[in-house]
N, C-alpha and C positions, 0 to 999 in steps of 0.2 A: 504494500500500500504506500502511495506517495504522500509526503507531507511537505509543507512549506515552512522553513525555519527562518525567523527574523534574526539575522546574524549581524552583530555589531563587532567592533574590534576589541571589546572588553573580555573579561574573564568568564562571565556566566554563560552566554549563549553558545560558545563552542562546547562547553561541558554538557549543556542540554542536548546539543546535536549528538555528541558521543553516546549519551544514554539512550536516545531514541533510535539511533542508527542500527541497533541490534534487532529492532522490530520493523522499522520503516525505511523506505527509500527517501533520502533527504535532498530537496532542492533548497538552496539558500537565497534569501532576498536581503539586500543591504540598502539602507536608506542613507544616501550620501548627503551629508549636511554642508558641503561646501556652498558658500564661502565661509561658513562658521566652523569649519573643521579643516584639518590639513589634507592635502592630496595623498599624503603617505598612508592615511587610514585605509583607503581603497586597496592599496598594495598589501597592507597588513591583513585585510580581510581575505584577499586572494591566497595569501600564505596559509591562513587558517583553513580555508577550503581544501587546499592541497593536503594539509596535515590530516584533516578529517575525512579525506577521500570523497569530498563533495564535488561532483563533476559539473554541475550547472549553478552559476551565480547570476542572479537577477539584480541589476543595479538601478536604483530609483534616484532621480534628482530631487532630493527632499529639501534642499536649501531654499528653493523658491516657495515651497509650502510654508516653511518656517517664517519667511518674510511676511506672508499673508497673515499668519497668526499674530505676529508681532505688531503689525500695523492696525489690525482691526479688532482684536479680541482682548479681553481682560487678562493682563499678564499673569495673574496668580493662577489662572487655569491653563496656562500654556502647555505644561507637561502632559496633563490628561488629554487636552485637545490634540496634541501631537500624537500621543499613543493611539487615541481613538482613530485619527486620520490614517495612521500607519496600518491599523487593523483593517480599515475599510479598503484601502488600496490593496493590501495583501489578499483580502477576500476576493476581489475581482480577479487578481492575477492567479490565485489558487484555482479558480474556475477554469481559466485558460490552460493551466498546467495540469489539470486533473488531480489536484492535491485535495485530500479529504479533510485535513486538519492544519491549523497553524500551530507552530511550536515556538515558544519563547523561553528566554533564560531568566524570566522574572522571578524574583525572590522576595517573599513577603516583607515589606517594610524597609527595604534597603534604601530606596530613594522615594521622593515625594509621590511619583506616579504609581508606586507599587504598594501603597497602603491598601488594605482590603476594600475600603470604600471606592477608591479610584480604580482598582482592578475590576471591581464589579460593574462600575459605570462604563468602563471601556469595553467590557464584554458585551454589553447591551447594544453597542453600536453596530454589531455584526451578527449574522446568523450562523456563520461557520464556527465550529467548536475550536477552542483554544486549549492546548495542552501545555502545562507548566511543570516539567519534571523536577525543577529545582525549588518549587514553591516553599517548602518547609526545611530546606537545607540551611545550615548556618554558613557564613562566609568562609570560614576555615576549611570546612568540608569541601566546598567548591574549589578552593585554591588547591587543596591536596589532590583532587582528581585532575585538575588542569595541569599540575606538575607531572602527574603520572602519565598523562596522555600526550604531553609535549606541546600543549597550547599556551601554557602560562607565559613562557618567555616571549612568545610572539605577541600575546595580548598586552604585555607591559612595554613593548618597544617604544611607542609614542607617548605613553601615559595619557592617552586621549580620553577625555570625557566630554559630555555634551556641553558646548559653550553657549547654548541658548536657554539654559535653565534660569528662570527669573530669580530675583533676590529673595522673594518670599513666596514660594510655590504653595498652593493649597494642598493640604493632605486629605481633604474631604471634598466630596462632590456628589452630585446626584444627576440622573439622566436629564431632568428638566433643565437644570442650570446649564449643562453642557450643550444641550440642543439649542438653548437660547443663544449661547455664544456661537455655535455653528451657523446660526441664521445670519450672522454678521458677515459671513464669507460665502463664496460660491463653492461649496463642498463638492458638488457634482462635477464642476469644471476641473477642480484640482485633482480629483480622482482620475477622470478621463485623461487629463494631460499627463499625469504621472504614468499611467498605463501605456499611453501612446509613445512616450519618450523613453520607456524602459530599455535598458541595454542588457543583452543576454551574453554572458561571458562563459566560454568553455574553459574549465580550469584543468 
């Protein structure tokens, strides 16, 4: 069965890929945040794919979506809006790629968008099922696995983290609030444009 993994350059999502690859065929999707992130991160993600034996990487120009969120939406909800939008884009691409589930490296409470309330809200933005194999792992457990499988040193190469996180991100949200914020932008256009301009990279 095919699944679509939301792969960042960080420590968590490569470990999630490793865990599910025993049962599923994994295609990776990466949301490139340039100009808010380094070009090196895309190369880093390619290295991770090679390590994890992921043959297909789908690259999304997400920086332009971030700009729309920054210009039009309440900054404190930016993280959850970004995650929700990534899920919606991934859902459309999963249909095209015949992937039955989304896989994420989300871990409960590590960052603002990963509180239980915000995860629940993001889930409601899509119909596709989202699997989170690392949900209840602690960080050290994840790091230990990353070191074991050889992804840890790749993940820490740039020390890259999201440069678009607002100063005071909300740790609580609900679907009504997020839908109101989404009404401030043309979500449908952003999804369609992201899918249209997606790059497919054979690793």
